[in-house]
C-alpha positions as CSV (number, residue, x, y, z in Angstrom):
1,X,0.4,-47.7,21.2
2,X,-0.7,-44.5,19.6
3,X,-2.4,-41.7,21.3
4,X,-4.9,-39.4,19.6
5,X,-5.6,-35.8,20.3
6,X,-9.2,-34.6,19.5
7,X,-8.8,-32.3,16.6
8,X,-10.2,-28.7,16.9
9,X,-12.6,-27.5,14.4
10,X,-10.8,-26.2,11.2
11,X,-13.9,-24.2,9.8
12,X,-16.6,-22.2,10.9
13,X,-19.8,-23.1,9.3
14,X,-22.0,-20.7,7.3
15,X,-19.1,-19.5,5.0
16,X,-20.6,-18.7,1.6
17,X,-19.5,-20.0,-1.6
18,X,-19.1,-16.3,-3.2
19,X,-18.3,-13.0,-1.8
20,X,-18.1,-9.4,-2.8
21,X,-14.6,-8.2,-4.1
22,X,-13.5,-4.8,-5.5
23,X,-11.5,-5.6,-8.8
24,X,-9.4,-4.1,-11.2
25,X,-10.8,-5.9,-14.5
26,X,-8.8,-4.1,-17.0
27,X,-6.0,-1.8,-17.8
28,X,-8.1,1.1,-17.5
29,X,-9.0,3.6,-14.8
30,X,-11.7,2.5,-12.2
31,X,-12.9,-0.4,-10.2
32,X,-15.6,-2.9,-10.5
33,X,-17.5,-4.3,-7.2
34,X,-18.7,-8.1,-8.3
35,X,-19.0,-11.4,-6.8
36,X,-16.4,-14.0,-7.2
37,X,-15.8,-17.2,-5.1
38,X,-14.5,-17.2,-1.7
39,X,-10.6,-18.3,-1.5
40,X,-9.9,-21.8,-0.6
41,X,-7.3,-22.4,2.1
42,X,-4.3,-24.6,2.4
43,X,-2.7,-26.2,5.3
44,X,-0.6,-23.3,6.5
45,X,-3.3,-20.5,5.6
46,X,-6.1,-18.8,7.5
47,X,-9.3,-17.3,6.1
48,X,-10.3,-13.9,7.3
49,X,-13.7,-12.3,7.5
50,X,-13.0,-8.7,6.6
51,X,-14.6,-6.0,8.7
52,X,-12.9,-2.8,7.9
53,X,-10.4,-1.7,5.3
54,X,-8.1,1.4,4.5
55,X,-7.6,3.1,1.4
56,X,-4.3,4.0,0.3
57,X,-2.2,6.0,-2.0
58,X,-1.0,2.7,-3.6
59,X,-4.9,2.0,-4.5
60,X,-5.4,5.6,-5.7
61,X,-2.4,4.7,-8.1
62,X,-4.1,1.5,-9.2
63,X,-7.5,3.1,-9.6
64,X,-6.3,5.9,-12.0
65,X,-3.8,3.6,-13.8
66,X,-0.7,5.8,-13.7
67,X,2.5,4.7,-15.5
68,X,3.8,2.9,-12.2
69,X,0.2,0.9,-12.0
70,X,0.7,0.0,-15.8
71,X,4.0,-1.3,-15.2
72,X,3.3,-3.3,-12.1
73,X,-0.5,-4.6,-11.7
74,X,-1.6,-7.3,-14.0
75,X,-5.5,-7.2,-14.2
76,X,-7.8,-9.0,-13.1
77,X,-7.0,-8.5,-9.5
78,X,-8.7,-8.0,-6.2
79,X,-7.2,-4.8,-4.8
80,X,-6.6,-3.5,-1.2
81,X,-3.9,-4.4,1.3
82,X,-5.0,-2.4,4.6
83,X,-7.4,-4.6,6.7
84,X,-8.4,-6.0,9.6
85,X,-11.2,-8.8,10.4
86,X,-11.8,-12.0,12.2
87,X,-10.6,-15.5,11.6
88,X,-13.4,-17.7,10.5
89,X,-11.4,-21.0,9.3
90,X,-7.9,-22.3,9.7
91,X,-5.6,-25.0,7.7
92,X,-4.8,-28.2,9.6
93,X,-1.4,-27.1,10.0
94,X,-2.0,-24.0,11.8
95,X,-0.7,-23.6,15.1
96,X,-1.0,-20.2,16.4
97,X,-4.1,-18.8,15.0
98,X,-7.4,-20.0,16.0
99,X,-10.8,-19.3,14.5
100,X,-12.4,-16.1,16.4
101,X,-8.8,-14.2,16.6
102,X,-9.2,-10.7,15.6
103,X,-6.4,-9.8,13.3
104,X,-4.6,-7.8,10.7
105,X,-2.0,-8.8,8.5
106,X,1.4,-8.1,6.8
107,X,0.5,-7.7,3.3
108,X,4.2,-8.6,1.9
109,X,4.0,-12.5,1.3
110,X,8.0,-13.4,1.1
111,X,9.3,-16.9,0.0
112,X,11.1,-17.6,2.8
113,X,13.8,-18.9,1.0
114,X,16.0,-16.3,-0.9
115,X,18.8,-14.7,0.3
116,X,17.1,-11.5,1.9
117,X,14.5,-13.5,3.6
118,X,17.3,-15.7,5.1
119,X,19.0,-12.7,6.3
120,X,16.2,-11.1,8.3
121,X,15.1,-8.6,5.3
122,X,11.8,-10.5,4.1
123,X,10.3,-7.1,3.5
124,X,12.6,-6.7,0.5
125,X,12.1,-10.5,-0.6
126,X,13.5,-11.0,-4.1
127,X,10.2,-12.9,-4.9
128,X,7.6,-10.9,-2.7
129,X,3.8,-10.7,-3.5
130,X,1.9,-7.8,-2.3
131,X,-1.6,-8.3,-1.7
132,X,-3.7,-6.0,-3.8
133,X,-0.8,-5.3,-5.9
134,X,0.7,-8.8,-6.9
135,X,-1.9,-11.3,-5.9
136,X,-5.6,-11.0,-4.7
137,X,-6.0,-8.4,-2.0
138,X,-8.5,-7.5,1.0
139,X,-11.0,-5.3,-0.5
140,X,-13.4,-8.2,-0.4
141,X,-15.8,-9.9,2.3
142,X,-12.8,-12.7,3.1
143,X,-9.3,-13.0,2.2
144,X,-6.9,-15.9,2.5
145,X,-3.3,-15.1,4.4
146,X,-0.7,-17.5,5.4
147,X,-0.4,-18.0,9.1
148,X,2.8,-16.7,9.1
149,X,1.6,-13.2,8.0
150,X,-1.3,-12.8,10.4
151,X,-1.0,-10.3,13.3
152,X,-3.2,-10.8,16.3
153,X,-4.7,-7.3,17.5
154,X,-4.8,-6.0,20.8
155,X,-8.3,-5.7,22.0
156,X,-7.9,-2.3,23.1
157,X,-7.2,-1.0,19.5
158,X,-10.4,0.1,17.5
159,X,-11.3,-1.5,14.0
160,X,-10.7,1.7,12.2
161,X,-7.2,1.8,13.7
162,X,-6.2,-1.7,13.3
163,X,-7.3,-1.5,9.7
164,X,-4.6,1.1,8.8
165,X,-1.8,-0.7,11.0
166,X,-0.1,-1.2,7.4
167,X,0.4,2.4,6.7
168,X,1.0,3.3,10.3
169,X,3.8,0.8,10.0
170,X,5.1,2.2,6.8
171,X,5.5,5.6,8.9
172,X,7.0,3.7,12.1
173,X,9.3,2.2,9.7
174,X,10.4,5.2,7.9
175,X,11.1,7.0,11.2
176,X,13.0,4.3,13.0
177,X,15.1,3.8,9.8
178,X,16.0,7.3,9.8
179,X,17.1,7.5,13.6
180,X,15.3,10.9,14.3
181,X,15.7,11.2,18.1
182,X,17.2,14.6,19.1
183,X,17.1,15.7,15.4
184,X,15.4,18.2,13.2
185,X,13.0,16.5,10.7
186,X,11.5,17.7,7.7
187,X,8.4,15.6,6.4
188,X,7.6,16.4,2.6
189,X,3.9,15.2,1.9
190,X,1.3,15.1,4.7
191,X,-1.1,12.6,3.3
192,X,-1.9,9.9,5.6
193,X,1.4,8.4,6.4
194,X,3.2,11.7,6.4
195,X,0.7,12.8,9.0
196,X,1.0,9.6,10.7
197,X,4.8,10.0,10.9
198,X,4.5,13.4,12.9
199,X,3.5,11.8,16.0
200,X,5.6,8.8,15.7
201,X,8.7,11.2,15.2
202,X,7.7,12.7,18.3
203,X,7.5,9.7,20.1
204,X,10.8,8.9,18.7
205,X,12.4,12.0,20.3
206,X,12.6,14.1,17.2
207,X,13.7,17.9,18.2
208,X,11.8,19.4,15.6
209,X,9.3,18.6,13.1
210,X,8.5,20.8,10.0
211,X,5.5,19.5,7.7
212,X,5.5,20.3,3.8
213,X,2.4,20.0,1.6
214,X,0.7,21.8,-1.1
215,X,-2.8,21.0,0.8
216,X,-3.6,23.8,3.1
217,X,-6.4,21.4,5.0
218,X,-3.7,18.7,5.6
219,X,-1.2,21.2,6.8
220,X,-3.8,22.4,9.3
221,X,-3.9,18.7,10.5
222,X,-0.2,18.3,10.6
223,X,-0.2,21.1,13.3
224,X,-2.9,19.2,15.4
225,X,-0.7,16.2,15.5
226,X,2.3,17.8,16.5
227,X,4.3,19.6,13.7
228,X,6.4,22.5,15.1
229,X,5.8,24.4,11.8
230,X,3.9,23.9,8.4
231,X,4.9,25.3,4.9
232,X,3.3,25.5,1.7
233,X,5.5,23.7,-1.0
234,X,4.6,26.5,-3.3
235,X,6.4,28.9,-1.2
236,X,9.1,30.3,-3.4
237,X,12.0,30.5,-0.7
238,X,11.1,27.4,1.1
239,X,14.4,26.0,0.9
240,X,16.1,28.9,2.5
241,X,13.5,28.9,5.1
242,X,14.0,25.6,6.4
243,X,17.7,26.0,6.4
244,X,17.3,29.3,8.6
245,X,15.1,27.6,11.0
246,X,17.7,24.6,11.6
247,X,20.6,27.2,12.3
248,X,21.8,27.8,8.8
249,X,23.0,24.0,8.1
250,X,19.8,22.2,7.1
251,X,17.6,19.7,8.5
252,X,19.2,16.5,9.8
253,X,16.7,14.3,8.7
254,X,14.3,14.3,5.6
255,X,11.2,12.0,5.6
256,X,10.0,12.1,1.8
257,X,6.3,10.8,1.9
258,X,4.9,12.6,-1.4
259,X,6.4,10.7,-4.2
260,X,6.7,14.0,-6.1
261,X,9.6,14.6,-8.4
262,X,9.7,18.4,-7.4
263,X,9.3,17.5,-3.6
264,X,12.3,15.0,-3.3
265,X,14.4,17.2,-5.2
266,X,13.5,20.5,-2.7
267,X,13.4,18.0,0.2
268,X,17.0,17.0,-0.7
269,X,18.3,20.5,-0.9
270,X,17.0,21.0,2.6
271,X,19.1,18.5,4.3
272,X,22.3,19.4,5.8
273,X,25.6,17.7,4.6
274,X,26.0,14.6,6.0
275,X,22.1,14.4,6.6
276,X,19.6,11.3,6.1
277,X,17.0,11.3,3.6
278,X,14.3,8.5,3.9
279,X,12.3,8.1,0.6
280,X,9.0,6.1,1.0
281,X,6.7,8.1,-1.3
282,X,6.3,6.2,-4.8
283,X,6.5,8.8,-8.0
284,X,3.9,8.0,-10.5
285,X,6.8,8.2,-13.3
286,X,10.6,8.6,-13.4
287,X,12.3,11.2,-11.4
288,X,15.1,13.6,-12.4
289,X,17.6,14.6,-9.7
290,X,20.9,16.1,-10.0
291,X,22.5,13.4,-7.8
292,X,26.0,15.3,-7.6
293,X,24.5,18.4,-5.8
294,X,21.7,16.9,-4.1
295,X,23.4,13.6,-3.0
296,X,27.1,13.0,-3.5
297,X,28.6,16.3,-2.5
298,X,26.5,16.5,0.3
299,X,27.4,13.1,1.7
300,X,24.0,12.2,2.1
301,X,22.8,8.8,3.6
302,X,19.6,7.9,1.2
303,X,17.4,5.2,2.5
304,X,14.8,3.4,0.3
305,X,12.0,2.3,2.7
306,X,9.7,-0.4,1.4
307,X,6.7,-1.9,3.4
308,X,7.5,-2.5,7.3
309,X,10.6,-4.7,8.7
310,X,8.9,-8.2,9.5
311,X,7.8,-8.2,12.3
312,X,9.8,-5.5,14.3
313,X,7.8,-2.6,12.9
314,X,4.4,-4.4,13.7
315,X,5.6,-4.8,17.6
316,X,6.6,-1.0,17.4
317,X,3.5,0.3,16.1
318,X,1.2,-1.8,18.6
319,X,3.1,-0.6,21.2
320,X,3.3,3.0,20.2
321,X,-0.8,3.0,19.7
322,X,-1.7,1.0,22.8
323,X,0.6,3.3,25.0
324,X,-1.3,6.4,23.8
325,X,1.7,7.9,22.1
326,X,0.2,7.9,18.7
327,X,-3.6,8.9,18.3
328,X,-5.1,8.3,15.0
329,X,-8.4,9.9,15.5
330,X,-7.5,13.4,13.6
331,X,-6.1,11.5,10.8
332,X,-9.0,9.2,10.0
333,X,-11.2,11.7,8.5
334,X,-13.9,9.7,6.9
335,X,-15.5,6.5,7.5
336,X,-17.6,5.0,4.9
337,X,-19.6,2.1,3.7
338,X,-17.7,-0.6,1.4
339,X,-20.2,0.3,-1.5
340,X,-19.5,3.7,-1.4
341,X,-16.0,3.2,-2.7
342,X,-16.4,5.5,-5.8
343,X,-17.1,8.4,-3.4
344,X,-14.4,7.6,-1.3
345,X,-11.9,7.5,-4.1
346,X,-13.2,10.8,-5.4
347,X,-12.8,12.1,-1.8
348,X,-9.0,11.1,-2.0
349,X,-8.7,12.7,-5.4
350,X,-9.9,15.9,-4.2
351,X,-7.6,16.1,-1.5
352,X,-10.3,16.5,1.1
353,X,-9.6,13.4,3.1
354,X,-6.7,12.5,5.0
355,X,-7.3,8.7,5.7
356,X,-10.5,6.8,4.6
357,X,-11.7,3.6,5.9
358,X,-14.5,1.7,4.7
359,X,-16.4,-0.8,6.9
360,X,-16.9,-4.0,4.7
361,X,-19.5,-5.7,7.1
């Protein structure tokens, strides 16, 4: 005798056939807002109605079409990887996600079968596809995601904060990998992720946090969110200054968030012998470093940080936010309409904005 279970609804009515999407259509600067078909979903996928998205430095690389973007991105492509929204449809095999769930998602879609995926390192999967970089992304009315990548949001988290869990997770991953507890920390580059790393490092028990950037406005923000001292990257005696402020030895930890070759070089010079350098910033082109002087003779441990540890970082990130130990209010400096993306990217380029979120709906 066969029993049957009533099947739950798999799709919400009123999903349109087409949607708006911000696209990289050709190998040249700029994006185009156009209408494209709403993605169809497979049995293990969910369809998410996007509400709010965050602009990222990676998006700026792709917008400007720098050397990194030329080598990595293959137009045409819907861009964007920072987002939150509401589930509006689920595949027949989906078990843990339901229509109406308020979610974000891990943007690195791993293959699940390579050596790295099978040994707990899916964030550096050999065959990873990153939404908005390798496959269609979140700057659209709808996005399809595998159920395994979806993250259910705590209801206390505001939409604008939830939209930037991806970069906040970058900051959390970088800080936690570097083991900053009771250590002196130098952060080179206080764009949005560098700014986020300051309260995260404080929450993780850093003894001192020094922030370095070329932008005076962002250095003021760095003070507001907890840096002990801030410095212009243009200060001629900056390496000596940091070494003096760390008892003559140099900082215990470097968190490199800028991707600037000069910042990487000077940051490595500031770290004490035997220290740790965690590198997250993406250079626009190749970087020349004196490996012998900066790394080998100093016995540095250098960590390449990519994305977020799946899903340990997501649990850590949500815990830091819901406990009140990380406040994103000062860092999210602009909230704008999706249609105003050109103005938003201009703000990013000018350096006036720290973090920009766009409201899609």
